N, C-alpha and C positions, 0 to 999 in steps of 0.2 A: 570426163564421162566414160563409163565403161562401154564396151562394144554393144551394139544393139542386138537384141535377141530376135531372130526372125520368126520363130514359132515356139510355142509352149505346149505343154500337156495340160488339158483342162477337163473338168468333169461337169457334165450337164445333168441336172436332176429334174425328173418329170414325175407327174402323178400317174399312177396306174389305175385303170377302171376295170378290175376283174369281175366276172360273173360270180355268183355264189359258189358254183362248182369249182371255178378256177381259184377262188379264194381258199376253199378247202384244200385244193391241191398244193397251193403255196404254203399253207400251214403245215401240211404233211411233209413237204420237202424240208422246211425249216426245222421241224421236229426231228426228223431222221438225221439231218446234218449235225444237229446238236448232240444227238446220241452217239454219232460216229466220233465227234470231237472228244466227248467225255470218255468214250471207250479207248481212243488212242492215247489220251492223257493217262488213263489208268494203266494201260499196257506199259508205257514208258516208265511210270512211277514204280510199278511192281518189278519190272525187269531190273531196274537199278537197285532197289531195296533188297531183292532176294538173290540176284545173280551178278550184280555189279556190271550189267550189260547196258550199253547206251543204244537205244533204238532210234533210228533216224528216219527221215522221210521216205527214202528209197525202200527200206524194209517194210514200212507200213503200207506204202502204195502198192507193193507187190502182193499184198494180202487181199486187195480189193476183189479180185475175181473169186477167191475162195469165200469171202464174206457174202458175196451175192449168191453163192451156192447154198450157204447155210441160212441166209436171210434173204429170201426171194424178193421181199418188198424193196430192196435196194436196187433191183433191176429197173425200177420205175424212175430212177433218178439219173440224170446225165452223169457220165463217168467223170467228165472234167470238173463238174461241181463237187463231186466227192474228193477228187484229188486236191481241189482248192481248200477244202476243209482241213486236210492233212497239212497243206502248205501253211495255213494259218497257225496250226498247232506248232509246226516247226519254227515259225517266226517267233512265237512266244518263248520257246526254249532258247533260241539264239539271243533274244533280248535279255532273257534271264542270265545267261552265261556272260554277256557283256556287262551287265550290272555287277555281277560277282567279281569279274576281272577288274572293274573300275573301283571296287571298294564301296559301292553304293548299297542301299538296302535292296536285297535280291528280289523279293516278291515272287515266290515260286508260282508257276502257272496254276490257275485254279479251275475247278469244274464249273461249267456254265449252266446256270438255271434258265428257265424258260423266258425270264424277263431280261436276261443278259445277252443271250445269243439271238440276234434279231435280223440277221441278213445272211445271204449266200450269194456266190459270185459265179458267173459264167466267164472264164478267163479268155475266151475267144469269141469274136463276133463275125458272122458270115455263114455261108452255106456249110462249111466244114466245122463250124463251131456250134455251140449250143444255143446261141441267140442270133436272131436275124431281125434287123430293123427295116420295115417297109412302110415308109410314110408315117402315118399315125398308128401303126400296128407293130407291136413287139411280139415276135414269135419265139417262144421259149421251148426248148426240147423237153419232151415228156409232160408238158403242161398245156400248151396251146397258144393261140393267138389272142393277145390281150391289148385292148385299146390303150393308147398312150395320149396324154394331154400335152401336145407340143406347144407350150406357151411361148417358146422362143426357138429360133432355128438352131440346128445342130451344125457345128463347124468341125473341120478336121476329119481324121480317120478313126472311127470307133474301134476300140481295142478290147475293152471289157465292159460287162454289164453286171451291176450289183443290185439285187432285189432286196429291199429292206422294208421291215414293218415298223410303222410308227403309231402314235396314239390315234391318229385320225385316218389311217389307211396304209396302202402299199405305195412304194415309190421305186423308181428305176434310176440309178445313177450310172450314166454312160460316160466312161473315160475315153477321151479322144486325144490322139497324138497329132502333131503337126498342125496345131491350131494357129493360124497367123495372128501376130500381135497387131494391136491398133494403137500406134504411138500417138501420144498427146503432144500438142505444141509445147516447145521448151520455153520456160519463163526466165531462166538464168538465176533463179533464186534457190537458196539452201536454207535449211532451218534445223534446229534441234528440238525435240519434244520430250517432255517429262510427264509420265503418267502418274496419276495419283488417285486419291479417294475423295478428297474434298471437291475437286474438279476432276473430270476424266483425264484431260491433258492440257498442258500449256506449251505454247511454242516459244522459241527464242525471241520472237517479235512481240510477245505479250498477249497473243490471241488465246482466248480461253474457250474450251469446249466443256460444257457442264456435264456432270455425271448424272445420267438418267435414273440410276438405281432401280432397274426394272424389278428385280426380285424383292427388294425392300418394299416397293409400292404394292406388290401383289401378295405380300405375306399374309394379310388378313384372309383373303380368299383361299390361299393355299392351306392355311391351318384349318379352315372350315372344311375343305375337301378331305384333308387327312383325318379329321375327327369323324367324318361320315364313314370313312373306310374302317376306322377302328371300332365303330359301334356295331358293325354288321358281322355276321358269322363268316369266318374265313372259308373261302371255297364256294360259298353260295352264289346264286345268280345275282342277288342284290349287291354282294361284296364285289364281284367282278365288274358290275356296272359302276360302282363307286370308284373302283381302281381306275377304270377307263376315264371317268370324269376328272379324277385327280391328275392323271397323266396328261390330259389335254391342257390343263391349266399350266403345268410345268412346260409343256411344249410351246405354249403361247409366250411365256417369259423368255424361253430360249430363242424363239424366232424374233422377238422384239430386240433382244440384245444383238443378234446377228445382223439384223437390218440396220441398227444404229452403227455397228462396226463398219459395215459396207459403205454407208453414206459418209461417215467421218473420214474413212480411208480415201474414198474417191475425191473428197474435197481437198485433202492434203496433197494427193498426187497431182491434181489439176493445178495447184498453186505453186508447188515446189518441184525442182528437178532432183534434188538430193535431200533425203530426210535422215537425220541421225537420231537414234534412240538408244536407251540403255539396254544392255544385254542382261535383263533381269531373269533370275531363276525363280519363277513364280512358285514352283513346287516347294522350294526352301522357305519362301516367305510365308506361305499359308499352312505349312504342316505344323502339327502339334509338337511342342518341344518334348524331348526325351525326359522321362522320369528317372530319378536316381534316388537311392536310399537316403533317408534323412537322419539315420542313426537311432531312431525311436520306433523302429518297426514299420514305418510308413514310407511314403515316397514324396519327393518334392519335384515340381516341374520348373527346371531352370529356365528363366526367361519367359515364363508364362505371361507375366504382366506386360511384357513388351509387345506381344502379339494378341493379347486377350481382346476378344470382340471384333477383330479385324478380318478373321478368316472368311466369314460370310460376305463381307464387303469386297474383299479381294476377288473372290470367285464371281461375285455379282458384276464387277467391272469387266472381267474377262480380258485381262491384259495380253495373255498368251494368244488367244484367238484373234484379237485385234492385230497383233504383230504379224501373224501368219497372213491374214487378209490384206494388210497394208503391203507386205512384201510381194504377194501375188499380184496385186493391182499395179504395183510399181514395175514389176517385170513385164506385165502385159502392156503397160503404157509407155515402155521405153525409159522409165525413170529408175532411180536407185534408192535403196534403203540400206543403211549400214548400222551395225550394232557397235556400241561403245561400252567398254568396261564401266560399271556403275560406281566404282570406288570413289568416294568423297565428292561426287558431283553436287550433292546438296550442301556439304559442309564448306567447301572452298568458296571464297568470294569471287564473283565473276568480274569484279572491278580491279582488285589488286592481287588476287591469288592467296590471300591470307586464309588459313584454315580456322573456321569459326564453328566449334562443335555446338550442336543444338539437338534437343530431343524431338520426338514426333509431335509433341504438343505445341512446339514453337513454330508458328506458321509464317513468320516474317524474318528475313535475313537482315541483320544489322551488323555491319562490319565496324569494329572499333578502330581499325587502321585508316581506312579511306572514307568512312562515314556513309557508305552505300547502304540504302534502305530499300529492300526489294522483297517481293513475295518469294518464299523459299523455292516454290516450284518453278517460277520464272528464272530465278537465279540458277537452278539446276539445268534448265533448258539452255541457257546461254553457255554454261560450262560444257554441256554435251556438244553443242555446235562448235565451240572452240576446240574441244578435244578431237572432234572429227576432222577439223582442218589441220591439226598439228600432227596427226599420226595416221598411218595407213590402217584404217579400221577394217575389220574382217566382215565381208558381206555374208549375210546369213541367207543362203538360197533356200527357199521353200518351194516345193513343187507347186505349180499353179493349178491347184485343185479347188478352184473357187466355184461353188455351185450357184 
């Protein structure tokens, strides 16, 4: 067992209850932060296209005082909030260059619309920072004192506060350092898990967790809400009302999925000390296959039939989010999660090791060598557990930011 982690960094998310005036102030700050982000992106883009000059964070941050002289409205926003906006932009460029270096699809940083830029951050908490937490009141620089719904106690030392706007209101995410862990009793058990679409996961012991399919079950209501939006004049009051109603329906599906992930992960962490899972690249599984010329003036999608109809189900299951939550809970409880390379875990026989190739439609593993008959997902879970025992699997640490 790896060494026990004494403390972690954890984020606590609370509901804000701003007055109408404070809500307008939050909207204004969010709007101007988005304008600054887009202006910074445009500056970097034009500087490289016209002069082949790379603009960095230090150069843009030094321009903030002069920006406030030209645009006095930016004086009403905390200076550290504006610096954090430029930090965000710089991080997107760093991620872009890393993808280029790794040979991945670069994905150049894009301009943010009003529905994409939904939060701003105070990078320091305390008297000398822009945010101060006093019981159930959150004091934000240049905005005021906003009541906070403390539905659970705050632990550790608050470091940053992120204010975000969601479909049903405003929220504050307080990131705390040195949060003491709460180790769970050791059980001496280990298991491997295989995630899927027919069932959400299967353990090496044969235990099954059914796939709730939250998005699939809510599709009828989502389509109805989307049709209501499309029938109304874009930009009108009724259109914005329909957009808000549609967003709340999607928010409910997201929260149902997250709640399911938390409960499933907690049950696994309580039952097992070490959990092995596949190191799946979900982005590669769900992306659309690249099109290539077919010689007749058109394009063909290589491998489209292999993934056709599964993208929505893969995103609905949320494997990546579940893995992050499971890892965070394991660290917080003094347990361990290790990732195993997924190659041939489904094809190899867990009884004799014979490689039995099978398509996605074949749900039962039948070994011609040893005669083992087993559900393909359970066979994969046993192989994952065995692989975890036989090799030093790489632990995938994910910062414990479980809200």
